[in-house]
N, C-alpha and C positions, 0 to 999 in steps of 0.2 A: 297757836301761833308758833312759827319756827323759832327755835332758840337763837339762831344766828341773827334774825331780825330784832329780837329783844335785846341781844347784846349790843347791836348797833345803836338802837335807840337809847339804851342805858349809857353807853359811851358818850353819846351826844349830850345827854343831860349832865353827865359828870364833867365833860369838858367845859360846859357853861359855868358850873360851880367851882371849877379850878381857879377862877379869877379871885375868889374870896381869899383873903390873907390867912384866915384861921381855918386850918384843916378840919377841925371838929365841926365848925359851922358849915363847911362845904359838904361834909358827909351828911349832916342833918338836913341840909337843903336838898340833896339828892333823895334821901329817904322820904322827905315830905312830898317832893314832887311825885315819887312813885306811889305814895299813899293817895295823893289827891287826883292823879290823872291816869293811873293804870288800873285796869280791871283786876280784881282779886286773883283771877287765874293767871294773869300775866306776871303779877308779883310772885305768885307761888312758883311758877316755872323758873323765874330768875333765882329765887331763893334755893330751890332744889338744885339747880345748876351749880351755884356757888358752894353749897353745903357738900355736894358730891365731888368736890375737887376741881372746880372750874380751871380752865387753862388760862394762859396769860393774855387772851384777847379782850378780856373785860378790864376796863379802867379800874385801877385800885380804889378810887372813890366810890364807884358803883359797887364794887365787891364789898367794901366796908358798909355801905348803906344797906345792901342785901343782908349782910350778917346782922346789922342792927334790927332790921325788920324781922328776921328769923328769931332773934332774942326776944323781941316783943311778943311774937306769936307763941313762943315757948312759955313765956311768963303768963300769958292769958290762959294757956292750956293747963298750967299748973294750979290755977285758982279753983 
């Protein structure tokens, strides 16, 4: 899938969770949504995009959620 489309979808998800008063919970909500509803390949594309220095078109909550997912994957790989 084209990264621009994934960014748009991730931004829509993040915008929904921006309504939560606790930023940490909002980031966790975005990450959980990506886990539950995105195919592994879609998540991987977004993570690679963020890790490789994503530009500012990605909502900060989505960026943090992608980094959270990246950290989880790195932790699993280290086991």
